[in-house]
C-alpha positions in Angstrom: 148.0 -8.5 129.2 147.4 -6.3 126.1 147.1 -7.0 122.4 149.6 -5.4 120.0 150.0 -5.6 116.3 153.7 -6.1 115.4 155.6 -6.8 112.2 157.7 -10.0 112.8 159.8 -9.4 109.6 160.2 -6.6 107.1 157.9 -6.9 104.1 154.2 -6.9 103.2 151.1 -7.2 105.4 151.5 -10.9 105.7 154.3 -10.3 108.3 151.8 -8.4 110.6 150.8 -10.4 113.6 148.5 -9.6 116.6 150.2 -10.7 119.8 149.5 -10.8 123.5 152.1 -8.7 125.3 152.8 -7.4 128.8 152.7 -3.6 129.0 155.3 -2.2 131.4 154.3 0.1 134.2 155.2 3.7 133.4 158.4 5.1 134.7 159.3 8.7 135.3 158.2 10.7 132.2 155.9 7.9 131.0 152.1 7.4 130.8 150.1 4.2 130.2 147.0 4.6 128.0 144.0 2.3 127.4 143.5 3.0 123.7 140.1 4.1 122.5 141.1 4.6 118.8 144.2 4.1 116.8 144.8 6.3 113.8 146.0 4.8 110.5 148.5 6.3 108.1 150.3 5.0 104.9 153.6 5.3 106.9 152.4 2.5 109.2 153.0 -0.2 106.5 155.6 1.7 104.5 158.0 1.7 107.5 157.9 -2.1 107.5 158.0 -2.5 103.7 161.2 -0.4 103.4 163.2 -2.8 105.6 165.7 -1.7 108.2 167.8 -2.9 111.1 166.8 -6.4 112.0 167.6 -5.7 115.7 164.4 -3.5 115.6 162.2 -6.5 115.0 159.5 -7.1 115.9 158.3 -3.6 114.8 155.5 -2.2 116.8 152.9 -0.6 114.5 151.0 2.7 114.8 152.1 6.3 115.5 149.1 8.1 116.9 146.2 7.2 119.2 143.4 8.5 121.4 142.8 6.9 124.7 142.4 7.2 128.5 145.2 7.5 131.1 145.4 4.4 133.3 148.7 5.1 135.0 151.3 7.9 135.2 155.0 7.5 136.2 156.4 9.3 139.3 156.4 13.1 139.1 155.0 13.0 135.6 152.9 15.5 133.6 151.6 15.1 130.1 152.7 17.6 127.4 149.6 19.8 127.8 150.1 20.0 131.6 148.8 18.0 134.5 147.2 14.7 133.8 145.3 12.2 136.0 144.1 8.6 135.7 140.9 8.6 133.7 141.7 11.7 131.6 140.9 11.4 127.9 143.9 12.2 125.8 145.6 11.8 122.4 149.2 10.9 121.6 151.4 11.4 118.6 154.9 10.2 117.7 154.6 7.0 119.6 155.4 3.4 118.7 152.8 0.6 119.0 149.5 2.5 118.6 147.7 -0.6 117.1 147.0 -2.0 120.5 144.6 -2.2 123.4 147.1 -0.6 125.9 150.5 1.0 125.6 153.0 2.9 127.7 154.4 6.0 126.0 156.5 9.1 126.7 154.4 11.7 128.5 155.8 14.3 126.2 153.7 12.8 123.4 150.4 13.0 125.2 147.9 15.8 125.2 144.5 16.4 126.6 141.8 15.6 124.1 139.2 18.4 123.5 135.7 17.3 124.3 134.5 18.4 120.9 137.0 16.0 119.2 135.8 12.4 118.8 138.4 9.7 119.6 138.5 8.5 116.0 139.2 12.1 114.8 141.8 12.8 117.6 143.6 9.6 116.7 144.0 10.8 113.1 144.7 14.5 113.6 148.4 15.0 114.1 150.5 13.0 111.6 148.7 14.5 108.6 148.1 17.8 110.3 151.8 18.4 111.3 153.0 17.3 107.9 150.6 19.8 106.3 151.7 22.6 108.6 155.3 22.0 107.8 154.7 22.1 104.1 153.1 25.5 104.4 155.8 26.7 106.8 158.8 25.8 104.7 157.4 27.4 101.6 156.4 30.5 103.4 152.7 30.4 102.5 150.7 33.3 103.7 147.9 35.7 102.7 147.9 36.6 99.0 149.7 33.5 97.9 148.3 31.2 95.2 149.4 27.6 95.9 149.3 24.5 93.7 148.7 21.4 95.9 149.2 18.0 94.4 147.1 15.3 96.1 144.5 17.7 97.5 141.9 15.1 98.4 144.2 12.9 100.5 144.6 13.2 104.3 147.6 15.6 104.2 146.0 17.5 101.3 142.7 18.1 103.2 144.7 19.4 106.2 146.7 21.7 103.9 143.5 23.1 102.4 142.1 24.0 105.8 145.3 25.4 107.2 146.0 27.4 104.1 142.6 29.0 104.2 143.3 30.1 107.8 146.4 31.8 106.5 144.5 33.6 103.7 146.0 31.7 100.8 144.3 30.5 97.7 144.8 26.8 96.9 144.4 25.1 93.5 144.4 21.3 94.3 144.9 18.4 91.9 142.4 15.6 92.2 140.5 13.0 90.2 136.9 13.8 89.1 135.4 11.7 91.9 137.4 13.7 94.5 136.7 17.3 93.2 133.9 17.9 95.7 136.2 17.0 98.6 138.6 19.7 97.4 135.8 22.3 97.2 134.4 21.3 100.5 137.6 22.3 102.3 138.1 25.5 100.4 140.2 24.6 97.4 139.7 24.9 93.7 140.0 21.4 92.1 142.0 20.8 88.9 142.2 17.5 87.1 145.6 15.9 87.1 147.0 14.2 83.9 148.2 15.5 80.5 147.8 19.3 80.2 147.8 20.0 83.9 150.2 22.9 83.7 147.9 24.6 81.1 144.8 24.0 83.2 146.5 25.6 86.2 147.6 28.6 84.2 144.0 29.1 83.0 142.9 29.2 86.7 145.8 31.4 87.8 146.8 33.7 85.0 148.8 35.8 87.4 150.9 32.8 88.4 151.4 30.3 91.2 153.7 31.4 94.0 154.3 28.0 95.7 153.8 24.3 95.0 153.2 21.5 97.6 153.6 17.9 96.5 151.9 15.2 98.5 151.8 12.5 95.8 155.4 12.1 94.5 154.8 11.6 90.8 157.0 13.0 88.1 154.1 15.0 86.8 153.6 16.7 90.1 157.3 17.7 90.3 157.6 18.7 86.7 154.5 20.9 86.7 155.6 22.5 89.9 159.0 23.3 88.4 157.3 24.7 85.3 155.0 27.0 87.2 157.0 28.2 90.3 160.1 30.2 89.6 161.5 30.0 93.1 162.5 26.3 93.9 162.7 27.2 97.5 158.9 27.5 97.4 158.4 23.9 96.1 158.3 21.1 98.6 157.7 17.4 98.4 157.0 14.8 101.0 157.0 11.9 98.5 159.7 12.4 95.9 163.0 12.7 97.8 165.0 11.7 94.7 163.6 14.6 92.7 164.4 16.9 95.6 168.1 16.0 95.4 168.2 16.2 91.6 166.1 19.3 91.1 166.9 21.4 94.1 163.4 21.5 95.6 162.7 21.1 99.3 162.2 17.7 100.9 160.7 17.2 104.3 160.0 14.0 106.3 159.1 13.0 109.9 162.4 11.3 110.5 164.5 14.5 109.6 165.6 16.4 112.7 164.3 19.8 111.5 160.9 18.3 110.5 160.6 16.4 113.8 161.3 19.6 115.8 158.8 21.7 113.8 156.1 19.1 113.9 156.4 18.6 117.6 156.2 22.4 118.1 152.8 22.7 116.3 150.9 19.9 118.0 149.2 22.0 120.6 148.1 24.6 118.1 146.6 22.0 115.8 144.8 20.3 118.7 143.4 23.8 119.6 142.2 24.4 116.1 140.5 21.0 115.9 138.9 21.5 119.3 137.4 24.8 118.1 136.1 23.2 114.9 138.5 25.0 112.6 140.4 21.9 111.6 138.3 18.9 110.6 139.4 15.3 110.3 137.2 13.6 107.7 136.6 9.9 108.6 135.7 7.2 106.2 135.5 4.0 108.2 136.4 2.3 111.5 137.6 -1.3 111.9 137.9 -3.6 114.9 141.5 -3.9 116.1 141.7 -7.5 114.9 141.0 -6.4 111.3 144.0 -4.2 111.0 145.3 -6.0 108.0 142.0 -5.5 106.1 142.1 -1.8 107.0 145.6 -1.5 105.8 144.7 -3.1 102.5 141.9 -0.5 102.0 144.4 2.3 103.0 146.9 1.0 100.4 144.4 1.4 97.6 145.0 5.2 97.9 141.3 5.9 97.9 139.9 5.1 101.4 137.6 8.2 101.2 138.9 9.7 104.4 140.7 8.6 107.5 140.5 5.1 109.0 140.6 4.2 112.6 141.1 0.9 114.6 138.8 0.5 117.6 140.2 -1.9 120.3 
């Protein structure tokens, strides 16, 4: 018997419930994991708050984890190759990560580099693949000057690091308390709020070549449109309505093209993290039973880094 957090209805955190469940044995192409750490992302609660098909209830919570293989289905290998009982792994694009044990598709499971702590591994790929796609669809490379909205958040911090590896310069919006985070990961902080466009122009008199929006505010989109001539080099992950009305790019994990790209870069990002070239800043861990309290902190928008649940 395992413990799983599920949402019994669509709505707020009050519909989240910790239940005892039977975990099915893995079939062909499946792996059972004893979870060491569950990563936490805003999407975990937003998925439930949005509502959906009631036939999907109860909704299992959590998209990424680190853990240990306890069983493999017949003739099954994990995505990084091989795989044996006892191996330390991470998994992304799963359902039900807020748990003590879970059976998942082997195609979502990768060997965890020894240098990567479980809490870090469990928080690497949702933010990391999102950041990679933002840079990919806008064609960011060496010599580019990029405006990044929301630079101190989880996706923003990953963008900063990956952009630096590409040789791009990043000007990142942040509040005064978060400016040092932007600097730490290679960006140049700029305060958001009235006058943002002028402050960016002062930092980049030769212009901004691409803009990446990880916050979804009208200010972020308006300033991006003001500063970047080519709308194909503006992308948002948080303002889909503005994408449709203003002709900028919109990406999201449920879109087929986004899903395919994000799946394709998982191994590369794990390698970068294992080599120490992609860091996952952690703020705090919580016991599994305190998932609701952890989500409340996450929803403040200022957790100070990534959060993890420890079964």
